[in-house]
PyMOL Python script that loads the backbone (N, CA, C, O; Angstrom):
from pymol import cmd

cmd.read_pdbstr("""\
ATOM      1  N   MET A   1      71.034 113.607 196.112  1.00  0.00           N
ATOM      2  CA  MET A   1      70.545 112.329 195.624  1.00  0.00           C
ATOM      3  C   MET A   1      69.318 112.564 194.739  1.00  0.00           C
ATOM      4  O   MET A   1      68.420 113.321 195.110  1.00  0.00           O
ATOM      5  N   ALA A   2      69.281 111.921 193.580  1.00  0.00           N
ATOM      6  CA  ALA A   2      68.173 112.093 192.640  1.00  0.00           C
ATOM      7  C   ALA A   2      66.914 111.399 193.155  1.00  0.00           C
ATOM      8  O   ALA A   2      66.973 110.369 193.826  1.00  0.00           O
ATOM      9  N   ARG A   3      65.782 111.996 192.817  1.00  0.00           N
ATOM     10  CA  ARG A   3      64.511 111.383 193.206  1.00  0.00           C
ATOM     11  C   ARG A   3      64.203 110.233 192.267  1.00  0.00           C
ATOM     12  O   ARG A   3      64.583 110.244 191.096  1.00  0.00           O
ATOM     13  N   GLU A   4      63.505 109.238 192.804  1.00  0.00           N
ATOM     14  CA  GLU A   4      63.054 108.131 191.966  1.00  0.00           C
ATOM     15  C   GLU A   4      62.060 108.645 190.946  1.00  0.00           C
ATOM     16  O   GLU A   4      61.191 109.459 191.260  1.00  0.00           O
ATOM     17  N   GLN A   5      62.196 108.157 189.711  1.00  0.00           N
ATOM     18  CA  GLN A   5      61.189 108.459 188.705  1.00  0.00           C
ATOM     19  C   GLN A   5      60.318 107.222 188.572  1.00  0.00           C
ATOM     20  O   GLN A   5      60.791 106.156 188.178  1.00  0.00           O
ATOM     21  N   VAL A   6      59.034 107.373 188.904  1.00  0.00           N
ATOM     22  CA  VAL A   6      58.109 106.248 188.906  1.00  0.00           C
ATOM     23  C   VAL A   6      57.140 106.390 187.740  1.00  0.00           C
ATOM     24  O   VAL A   6      56.552 107.450 187.527  1.00  0.00           O
ATOM     25  N   VAL A   7      56.986 105.303 186.991  1.00  0.00           N
ATOM     26  CA  VAL A   7      56.019 105.246 185.902  1.00  0.00           C
ATOM     27  C   VAL A   7      54.876 104.352 186.360  1.00  0.00           C
ATOM     28  O   VAL A   7      55.093 103.225 186.805  1.00  0.00           O
ATOM     29  N   GLU A   8      53.656 104.869 186.245  1.00  0.00           N
ATOM     30  CA  GLU A   8      52.476 104.079 186.595  1.00  0.00           C
ATOM     31  C   GLU A   8      51.917 103.449 185.324  1.00  0.00           C
ATOM     32  O   GLU A   8      51.649 104.144 184.344  1.00  0.00           O
ATOM     33  N   ILE A   9      51.742 102.131 185.347  1.00  0.00           N
ATOM     34  CA  ILE A   9      51.120 101.423 184.233  1.00  0.00           C
ATOM     35  C   ILE A   9      49.652 101.268 184.608  1.00  0.00           C
ATOM     36  O   ILE A   9      49.324 100.682 185.640  1.00  0.00           O
ATOM     37  N   VAL A  10      48.768 101.800 183.760  1.00  0.00           N
ATOM     38  CA  VAL A  10      47.351 101.868 184.099  1.00  0.00           C
ATOM     39  C   VAL A  10      46.497 101.030 183.152  1.00  0.00           C
ATOM     40  O   VAL A  10      46.907 100.696 182.041  1.00  0.00           O
ATOM     41  N   ALA A  11      45.308 100.704 183.626  1.00  0.00           N
ATOM     42  CA  ALA A  11      44.335  99.981 182.805  1.00  0.00           C
ATOM     43  C   ALA A  11      43.741 100.951 181.781  1.00  0.00           C
ATOM     44  O   ALA A  11      43.431 102.097 182.104  1.00  0.00           O
ATOM     45  N   GLU A  12      43.591 100.483 180.568  1.00  0.00           N
ATOM     46  CA  GLU A  12      43.025 101.329 179.516  1.00  0.00           C
ATOM     47  C   GLU A  12      41.522 101.121 179.360  1.00  0.00           C
ATOM     48  O   GLU A  12      40.872 101.808 178.572  1.00  0.00           O
ATOM     49  N   MET A  13      40.969 100.165 180.119  1.00  0.00           N
ATOM     50  CA  MET A  13      39.532  99.887 180.037  1.00  0.00           C
ATOM     51  C   MET A  13      39.092  99.118 181.279  1.00  0.00           C
ATOM     52  O   MET A  13      39.923  98.653 182.058  1.00  0.00           O
ATOM     53  N   VAL A  14      37.804  98.993 181.453  1.00  0.00           N
ATOM     54  CA  VAL A  14      37.263  98.151 182.514  1.00  0.00           C
ATOM     55  C   VAL A  14      37.566  96.699 182.138  1.00  0.00           C
ATOM     56  O   VAL A  14      37.287  96.277 181.016  1.00  0.00           O
ATOM     57  N   ALA A  15      38.132  95.941 183.067  1.00  0.00           N
ATOM     58  CA  ALA A  15      38.521  94.562 182.757  1.00  0.00           C
ATOM     59  C   ALA A  15      38.723  93.768 184.040  1.00  0.00           C
ATOM     60  O   ALA A  15      38.792  94.327 185.135  1.00  0.00           O
ATOM     61  N   ASN A  16      38.817  92.460 183.879  1.00  0.00           N
ATOM     62  CA  ASN A  16      39.162  91.556 184.978  1.00  0.00           C
ATOM     63  C   ASN A  16      40.651  91.243 184.887  1.00  0.00           C
ATOM     64  O   ASN A  16      41.188  91.065 183.794  1.00  0.00           O
ATOM     65  N   VAL A  17      41.316  91.177 186.040  1.00  0.00           N
ATOM     66  CA  VAL A  17      42.726  90.787 186.067  1.00  0.00           C
ATOM     67  C   VAL A  17      42.787  89.267 186.024  1.00  0.00           C
ATOM     68  O   VAL A  17      42.278  88.596 186.921  1.00  0.00           O
ATOM     69  N   MET A  18      43.408  88.725 184.984  1.00  0.00           N
ATOM     70  CA  MET A  18      43.549  87.268 184.858  1.00  0.00           C
ATOM     71  C   MET A  18      44.816  86.799 185.562  1.00  0.00           C
ATOM     72  O   MET A  18      44.766  85.911 186.413  1.00  0.00           O
ATOM     73  N   THR A  19      45.955  87.398 185.206  1.00  0.00           N
ATOM     74  CA  THR A  19      47.221  87.021 185.828  1.00  0.00           C
ATOM     75  C   THR A  19      48.094  88.254 186.021  1.00  0.00           C
ATOM     76  O   THR A  19      47.973  89.243 185.298  1.00  0.00           O
ATOM     77  N   VAL A  20      48.968  88.174 187.003  1.00  0.00           N
ATOM     78  CA  VAL A  20      50.001  89.180 187.233  1.00  0.00           C
ATOM     79  C   VAL A  20      51.323  88.480 186.961  1.00  0.00           C
ATOM     80  O   VAL A  20      51.637  87.465 187.582  1.00  0.00           O
ATOM     81  N   ALA A  21      52.096  89.029 186.028  1.00  0.00           N
ATOM     82  CA  ALA A  21      53.302  88.345 185.559  1.00  0.00           C
ATOM     83  C   ALA A  21      54.590  88.852 186.200  1.00  0.00           C
ATOM     84  O   ALA A  21      55.671  88.357 185.882  1.00  0.00           O
ATOM     85  N   VAL A  22      54.491  89.834 187.099  1.00  0.00           N
ATOM     86  CA  VAL A  22      55.686  90.405 187.725  1.00  0.00           C
ATOM     87  C   VAL A  22      55.487  90.516 189.230  1.00  0.00           C
ATOM     88  O   VAL A  22      54.376  90.396 189.744  1.00  0.00           O
ATOM     89  N   ALA A  23      56.604  90.750 189.919  1.00  0.00           N
ATOM     90  CA  ALA A  23      56.586  90.934 191.377  1.00  0.00           C
ATOM     91  C   ALA A  23      57.496  92.114 191.718  1.00  0.00           C
ATOM     92  O   ALA A  23      58.403  92.434 190.951  1.00  0.00           O
ATOM     93  N   PRO A  24      57.263  92.759 192.856  1.00  0.00           N
ATOM     94  CA  PRO A  24      58.141  93.854 193.263  1.00  0.00           C
ATOM     95  C   PRO A  24      59.602  93.417 193.284  1.00  0.00           C
ATOM     96  O   PRO A  24      59.935  92.319 193.730  1.00  0.00           O
ATOM     97  N   GLY A  25      60.465  94.304 192.789  1.00  0.00           N
ATOM     98  CA  GLY A  25      61.901  94.025 192.741  1.00  0.00           C
ATOM     99  C   GLY A  25      62.357  93.396 191.436  1.00  0.00           C
ATOM    100  O   GLY A  25      63.555  93.318 191.166  1.00  0.00           O
ATOM    101  N   GLU A  26      61.416  92.953 190.633  1.00  0.00           N
ATOM    102  CA  GLU A  26      61.745  92.301 189.365  1.00  0.00           C
ATOM    103  C   GLU A  26      62.094  93.342 188.300  1.00  0.00           C
ATOM    104  O   GLU A  26      61.442  94.381 188.201  1.00  0.00           O
ATOM    105  N   ARG A  27      63.117  93.058 187.515  1.00  0.00           N
ATOM    106  CA  ARG A  27      63.526  93.926 186.407  1.00  0.00           C
ATOM    107  C   ARG A  27      62.630  93.648 185.204  1.00  0.00           C
ATOM    108  O   ARG A  27      62.366  92.490 184.880  1.00  0.00           O
ATOM    109  N   VAL A  28      62.156  94.718 184.533  1.00  0.00           N
ATOM    110  CA  VAL A  28      61.336  94.562 183.335  1.00  0.00           C
ATOM    111  C   VAL A  28      61.958  95.345 182.187  1.00  0.00           C
ATOM    112  O   VAL A  28      62.617  96.364 182.392  1.00  0.00           O
ATOM    113  N   GLU A  29      61.738  94.852 180.990  1.00  0.00           N
ATOM    114  CA  GLU A  29      62.252  95.487 179.782  1.00  0.00           C
ATOM    115  C   GLU A  29      61.085  95.878 178.886  1.00  0.00           C
ATOM    116  O   GLU A  29      59.976  95.372 179.055  1.00  0.00           O
ATOM    117  N   VAL A  30      61.326  96.764 177.944  1.00  0.00           N
ATOM    118  CA  VAL A  30      60.289  97.217 177.010  1.00  0.00           C
ATOM    119  C   VAL A  30      59.630  96.010 176.343  1.00  0.00           C
ATOM    120  O   VAL A  30      60.311  95.125 175.825  1.00  0.00           O
ATOM    121  N   GLY A  31      58.316  95.987 176.361  1.00  0.00           N
ATOM    122  CA  GLY A  31      57.568  94.914 175.718  1.00  0.00           C
ATOM    123  C   GLY A  31      57.217  93.745 176.619  1.00  0.00           C
ATOM    124  O   GLY A  31      56.457  92.865 176.217  1.00  0.00           O
ATOM    125  N   ASP A  32      57.763  93.718 177.844  1.00  0.00           N
ATOM    126  CA  ASP A  32      57.405  92.645 178.779  1.00  0.00           C
ATOM    127  C   ASP A  32      55.941  92.791 179.195  1.00  0.00           C
ATOM    128  O   ASP A  32      55.460  93.907 179.389  1.00  0.00           O
ATOM    129  N   THR A  33      55.239  91.679 179.332  1.00  0.00           N
ATOM    130  CA  THR A  33      53.870  91.681 179.842  1.00  0.00           C
ATOM    131  C   THR A  33      53.924  91.720 181.359  1.00  0.00           C
ATOM    132  O   THR A  33      54.600  90.901 181.982  1.00  0.00           O
ATOM    133  N   VAL A  34      53.205  92.682 181.964  1.00  0.00           N
ATOM    134  CA  VAL A  34      53.175  92.774 183.423  1.00  0.00           C
ATOM    135  C   VAL A  34      51.872  92.234 183.994  1.00  0.00           C
ATOM    136  O   VAL A  34      51.857  91.654 185.080  1.00  0.00           O
ATOM    137  N   VAL A  35      50.775  92.426 183.257  1.00  0.00           N
ATOM    138  CA  VAL A  35      49.459  91.965 183.695  1.00  0.00           C
ATOM    139  C   VAL A  35      48.695  91.488 182.467  1.00  0.00           C
ATOM    140  O   VAL A  35      48.832  92.049 181.380  1.00  0.00           O
ATOM    141  N   LEU A  36      47.889  90.446 182.654  1.00  0.00           N
ATOM    142  CA  LEU A  36      47.010  89.979 181.586  1.00  0.00           C
ATOM    143  C   LEU A  36      45.580  90.262 182.026  1.00  0.00           C
ATOM    144  O   LEU A  36      45.113  89.748 183.043  1.00  0.00           O
ATOM    145  N   LEU A  37      44.893  91.092 181.240  1.00  0.00           N
ATOM    146  CA  LEU A  37      43.509  91.454 181.538  1.00  0.00           C
ATOM    147  C   LEU A  37      42.563  90.683 180.631  1.00  0.00           C
ATOM    148  O   LEU A  37      42.966  90.165 179.590  1.00  0.00           O
ATOM    149  N   GLU A  38      41.295  90.612 181.039  1.00  0.00           N
ATOM    150  CA  GLU A  38      40.253  89.997 180.212  1.00  0.00           C
ATOM    151  C   GLU A  38      39.074  90.944 180.193  1.00  0.00           C
ATOM    152  O   GLU A  38      38.595  91.396 181.233  1.00  0.00           O
ATOM    153  N   SER A  39      38.611  91.236 178.971  1.00  0.00           N
ATOM    154  CA  SER A  39      37.438  92.078 178.801  1.00  0.00           C
ATOM    155  C   SER A  39      36.655  91.579 177.600  1.00  0.00           C
ATOM    156  O   SER A  39      37.211  91.415 176.514  1.00  0.00           O
ATOM    157  N   MET A  40      35.384  91.343 177.792  1.00  0.00           N
ATOM    158  CA  MET A  40      34.508  90.873 176.714  1.00  0.00           C
ATOM    159  C   MET A  40      35.069  89.611 176.038  1.00  0.00           C
ATOM    160  O   MET A  40      35.051  89.475 174.815  1.00  0.00           O
ATOM    161  N   LYS A  41      35.562  88.705 176.875  1.00  0.00           N
ATOM    162  CA  LYS A  41      36.105  87.407 176.457  1.00  0.00           C
ATOM    163  C   LYS A  41      37.386  87.517 175.617  1.00  0.00           C
ATOM    164  O   LYS A  41      37.769  86.564 174.938  1.00  0.00           O
ATOM    165  N   MET A  42      38.040  88.670 175.666  1.00  0.00           N
ATOM    166  CA  MET A  42      39.316  88.854 174.970  1.00  0.00           C
ATOM    167  C   MET A  42      40.417  89.038 176.004  1.00  0.00           C
ATOM    168  O   MET A  42      40.227  89.736 177.000  1.00  0.00           O
ATOM    169  N   GLU A  43      41.577  88.409 175.768  1.00  0.00           N
ATOM    170  CA  GLU A  43      42.733  88.595 176.638  1.00  0.00           C
ATOM    171  C   GLU A  43      43.534  89.798 176.146  1.00  0.00           C
ATOM    172  O   GLU A  43      43.835  89.909 174.958  1.00  0.00           O
ATOM    173  N   ILE A  44      43.870  90.685 177.058  1.00  0.00           N
ATOM    174  CA  ILE A  44      44.600  91.895 176.720  1.00  0.00           C
ATOM    175  C   ILE A  44      45.880  91.954 177.560  1.00  0.00           C
ATOM    176  O   ILE A  44      45.815  92.201 178.764  1.00  0.00           O
ATOM    177  N   PRO A  45      47.045  91.729 176.932  1.00  0.00           N
ATOM    178  CA  PRO A  45      48.296  91.864 177.683  1.00  0.00           C
ATOM    179  C   PRO A  45      48.618  93.344 177.903  1.00  0.00           C
ATOM    180  O   PRO A  45      48.473  94.157 176.990  1.00  0.00           O
ATOM    181  N   VAL A  46      49.049  93.683 179.102  1.00  0.00           N
ATOM    182  CA  VAL A  46      49.490  95.043 179.415  1.00  0.00           C
ATOM    183  C   VAL A  46      51.013  95.004 179.417  1.00  0.00           C
ATOM    184  O   VAL A  46      51.629  94.264 180.184  1.00  0.00           O
ATOM    185  N   LEU A  47      51.613  95.821 178.537  1.00  0.00           N
ATOM    186  CA  LEU A  47      53.047  95.770 178.302  1.00  0.00           C
ATOM    187  C   LEU A  47      53.760  96.965 178.916  1.00  0.00           C
ATOM    188  O   LEU A  47      53.178  98.035 179.089  1.00  0.00           O
ATOM    189  N   VAL A  48      55.037  96.761 179.244  1.00  0.00           N
ATOM    190  CA  VAL A  48      55.895  97.823 179.753  1.00  0.00           C
ATOM    191  C   VAL A  48      56.416  98.628 178.557  1.00  0.00           C
ATOM    192  O   VAL A  48      56.830  98.061 177.546  1.00  0.00           O
ATOM    193  N   GLU A  49      56.387  99.952 178.692  1.00  0.00           N
ATOM    194  CA  GLU A  49      56.877 100.810 177.612  1.00  0.00           C
ATOM    195  C   GLU A  49      58.247 101.398 177.894  1.00  0.00           C
ATOM    196  O   GLU A  49      58.835 102.055 177.034  1.00  0.00           O
ATOM    197  N   THR A  50      58.758 101.164 179.098  1.00  0.00           N
ATOM    198  CA  THR A  50      60.078 101.662 179.457  1.00  0.00           C
ATOM    199  C   THR A  50      60.737 100.676 180.417  1.00  0.00           C
ATOM    200  O   THR A  50      60.053 100.113 181.272  1.00  0.00           O
ATOM    201  N   PRO A  51      62.042 100.451 180.300  1.00  0.00           N
ATOM    202  CA  PRO A  51      62.699  99.504 181.208  1.00  0.00           C
ATOM    203  C   PRO A  51      62.795 100.065 182.624  1.00  0.00           C
ATOM    204  O   PRO A  51      62.854 101.278 182.826  1.00  0.00           O
ATOM    205  N   GLY A  52      62.810  99.159 183.597  1.00  0.00           N
ATOM    206  CA  GLY A  52      62.934  99.580 184.987  1.00  0.00           C
ATOM    207  C   GLY A  52      62.773  98.414 185.935  1.00  0.00           C
ATOM    208  O   GLY A  52      62.883  97.251 185.546  1.00  0.00           O
ATOM    209  N   THR A  53      62.510  98.747 187.190  1.00  0.00           N
ATOM    210  CA  THR A  53      62.317  97.754 188.236  1.00  0.00           C
ATOM    211  C   THR A  53      60.920  97.938 188.834  1.00  0.00           C
ATOM    212  O   THR A  53      60.512  99.057 189.145  1.00  0.00           O
ATOM    213  N   VAL A  54      60.201  96.837 188.988  1.00  0.00           N
ATOM    214  CA  VAL A  54      58.851  96.898 189.544  1.00  0.00           C
ATOM    215  C   VAL A  54      58.938  97.352 191.001  1.00  0.00           C
ATOM    216  O   VAL A  54      59.607  96.722 191.820  1.00  0.00           O
ATOM    217  N   ARG A  55      58.259  98.446 191.308  1.00  0.00           N
ATOM    218  CA  ARG A  55      58.231  98.951 192.686  1.00  0.00           C
ATOM    219  C   ARG A  55      57.027  98.402 193.437  1.00  0.00           C
ATOM    220  O   ARG A  55      57.124  98.070 194.618  1.00  0.00           O
ATOM    221  N   ALA A  56      55.884  98.308 192.744  1.00  0.00           N
ATOM    222  CA  ALA A  56      54.668  97.840 193.413  1.00  0.00           C
ATOM    223  C   ALA A  56      53.712  97.244 192.392  1.00  0.00           C
ATOM    224  O   ALA A  56      53.624  97.704 191.253  1.00  0.00           O
ATOM    225  N   VAL A  57      53.002  96.215 192.824  1.00  0.00           N
ATOM    226  CA  VAL A  57      51.921  95.631 192.045  1.00  0.00           C
ATOM    227  C   VAL A  57      50.643  95.967 192.802  1.00  0.00           C
ATOM    228  O   VAL A  57      50.495  95.599 193.967  1.00  0.00           O
ATOM    229  N   LYS A  58      49.720  96.665 192.146  1.00  0.00           N
ATOM    230  CA  LYS A  58      48.529  97.191 192.811  1.00  0.00           C
ATOM    231  C   LYS A  58      47.282  96.332 192.617  1.00  0.00           C
ATOM    232  O   LYS A  58      46.220  96.656 193.149  1.00  0.00           O
ATOM    233  N   VAL A  59      47.401  95.228 191.852  1.00  0.00           N
ATOM    234  CA  VAL A  59      46.242  94.375 191.563  1.00  0.00           C
ATOM    235  C   VAL A  59      46.601  92.912 191.799  1.00  0.00           C
ATOM    236  O   VAL A  59      47.772  92.553 191.927  1.00  0.00           O
ATOM    237  N   ALA A  60      45.567  92.080 191.854  1.00  0.00           N
ATOM    238  CA  ALA A  60      45.744  90.633 192.017  1.00  0.00           C
ATOM    239  C   ALA A  60      44.761  89.934 191.076  1.00  0.00           C
ATOM    240  O   ALA A  60      43.750  90.517 190.685  1.00  0.00           O
ATOM    241  N   PRO A  61      45.061  88.676 190.712  1.00  0.00           N
ATOM    242  CA  PRO A  61      44.126  87.932 189.869  1.00  0.00           C
ATOM    243  C   PRO A  61      42.722  87.929 190.491  1.00  0.00           C
ATOM    244  O   PRO A  61      42.554  87.728 191.694  1.00  0.00           O
ATOM    245  N   GLY A  62      41.729  88.157 189.633  1.00  0.00           N
ATOM    246  CA  GLY A  62      40.347  88.199 190.096  1.00  0.00           C
ATOM    247  C   GLY A  62      39.831  89.604 190.346  1.00  0.00           C
ATOM    248  O   GLY A  62      38.620  89.815 190.425  1.00  0.00           O
ATOM    249  N   ASP A  63      40.739  90.573 190.473  1.00  0.00           N
ATOM    250  CA  ASP A  63      40.305  91.959 190.664  1.00  0.00           C
ATOM    251  C   ASP A  63      39.615  92.472 189.406  1.00  0.00           C
ATOM    252  O   ASP A  63      39.906  92.026 188.297  1.00  0.00           O
ATOM    253  N   VAL A  64      38.703  93.410 189.596  1.00  0.00           N
ATOM    254  CA  VAL A  64      38.095  94.133 188.479  1.00  0.00           C
ATOM    255  C   VAL A  64      38.680  95.539 188.514  1.00  0.00           C
ATOM    256  O   VAL A  64      38.626  96.212 189.544  1.00  0.00           O
ATOM    257  N   VAL A  65      39.240  95.986 187.386  1.00  0.00           N
ATOM    258  CA  VAL A  65      39.848  97.312 187.320  1.00  0.00           C
ATOM    259  C   VAL A  65      39.010  98.219 186.426  1.00  0.00           C
ATOM    260  O   VAL A  65      38.322  97.769 185.510  1.00  0.00           O
ATOM    261  N   GLN A  66      39.093  99.490 186.721  1.00  0.00           N
ATOM    262  CA  GLN A  66      38.411 100.519 185.934  1.00  0.00           C
ATOM    263  C   GLN A  66      39.449 101.236 185.067  1.00  0.00           C
ATOM    264  O   GLN A  66      40.645 101.191 185.354  1.00  0.00           O
ATOM    265  N   GLU A  67      38.989 101.888 184.021  1.00  0.00           N
ATOM    266  CA  GLU A  67      39.888 102.665 183.169  1.00  0.00           C
ATOM    267  C   GLU A  67      40.650 103.662 184.030  1.00  0.00           C
ATOM    268  O   GLU A  67      40.046 104.406 184.803  1.00  0.00           O
ATOM    269  N   GLY A  68      41.977 103.681 183.900  1.00  0.00           N
ATOM    270  CA  GLY A  68      42.814 104.612 184.650  1.00  0.00           C
ATOM    271  C   GLY A  68      43.342 104.072 185.954  1.00  0.00           C
ATOM    272  O   GLY A  68      44.193 104.715 186.569  1.00  0.00           O
ATOM    273  N   ASP A  69      42.876 102.913 186.414  1.00  0.00           N
ATOM    274  CA  ASP A  69      43.398 102.319 187.653  1.00  0.00           C
ATOM    275  C   ASP A  69      44.867 101.942 187.461  1.00  0.00           C
ATOM    276  O   ASP A  69      45.255 101.434 186.408  1.00  0.00           O
ATOM    277  N   VAL A  70      45.675 102.194 188.486  1.00  0.00           N
ATOM    278  CA  VAL A  70      47.089 101.824 188.439  1.00  0.00           C
ATOM    279  C   VAL A  70      47.204 100.317 188.658  1.00  0.00           C
ATOM    280  O   VAL A  70      46.663  99.772 189.620  1.00  0.00           O
ATOM    281  N   LEU A  71      47.923  99.653 187.746  1.00  0.00           N
ATOM    282  CA  LEU A  71      48.143  98.214 187.843  1.00  0.00           C
ATOM    283  C   LEU A  71      49.498  97.910 188.473  1.00  0.00           C
ATOM    284  O   LEU A  71      49.606  97.095 189.390  1.00  0.00           O
ATOM    285  N   VAL A  72      50.531  98.582 187.962  1.00  0.00           N
ATOM    286  CA  VAL A  72      51.902  98.332 188.385  1.00  0.00           C
ATOM    287  C   VAL A  72      52.667  99.650 188.392  1.00  0.00           C
ATOM    288  O   VAL A  72      52.439 100.507 187.537  1.00  0.00           O
ATOM    289  N   GLU A  73      53.572  99.815 189.354  1.00  0.00           N
ATOM    290  CA  GLU A  73      54.482 100.971 189.377  1.00  0.00           C
ATOM    291  C   GLU A  73      55.880 100.468 189.051  1.00  0.00           C
ATOM    292  O   GLU A  73      56.330  99.462 189.598  1.00  0.00           O
ATOM    293  N   VAL A  74      56.566 101.178 188.149  1.00  0.00           N
ATOM    294  CA  VAL A  74      57.927 100.826 187.741  1.00  0.00           C
ATOM    295  C   VAL A  74      58.839 102.008 188.017  1.00  0.00           C
ATOM    296  O   VAL A  74      58.518 103.143 187.663  1.00  0.00           O
ATOM    297  N   VAL A  75      59.973 101.745 188.647  1.00  0.00           N
ATOM    298  CA  VAL A  75      60.990 102.764 188.913  1.00  0.00           C
ATOM    299  C   VAL A  75      62.009 102.702 187.782  1.00  0.00           C
ATOM    300  O   VAL A  75      62.520 101.633 187.447  1.00  0.00           O
ATOM    301  N   LEU A  76      62.295 103.865 187.199  1.00  0.00           N
ATOM    302  CA  LEU A  76      63.278 103.919 186.099  1.00  0.00           C
ATOM    303  C   LEU A  76      64.689 103.917 186.625  1.00  0.00           C
ATOM    304  O   LEU A  76      65.639 103.958 185.844  1.00  0.00           O
TER     305      LEU A  76
END
""", "prot")
cmd.dss("prot")
cmd.show_as("cartoon", "prot")
cmd.util.cbc("prot")
cmd.orient("prot")
C-alpha cells in the first residue's frame, strides 16, 4: 500500500487568521483559497497549489501565525 503524500500549506509571513475556508475531508483544487490572512491591514488569500483532500486544518480565525507555520495539510 502506498504511503500518503501530504503537502503542508504554510504561512509566508506573520499574520492574523481572518477566515478558514476549508474543513477536513473537503476536496480542494489548484487555486482554491484555504485560509484568508490579514497583515498590515491587507487581506492575503492562501491558495492551494496542488489538488487533493484536506487532512487537517491547523489554525482558527483569530490565531496569529508566524512565517513557516503550517496552516493546512492536504493529502494528494
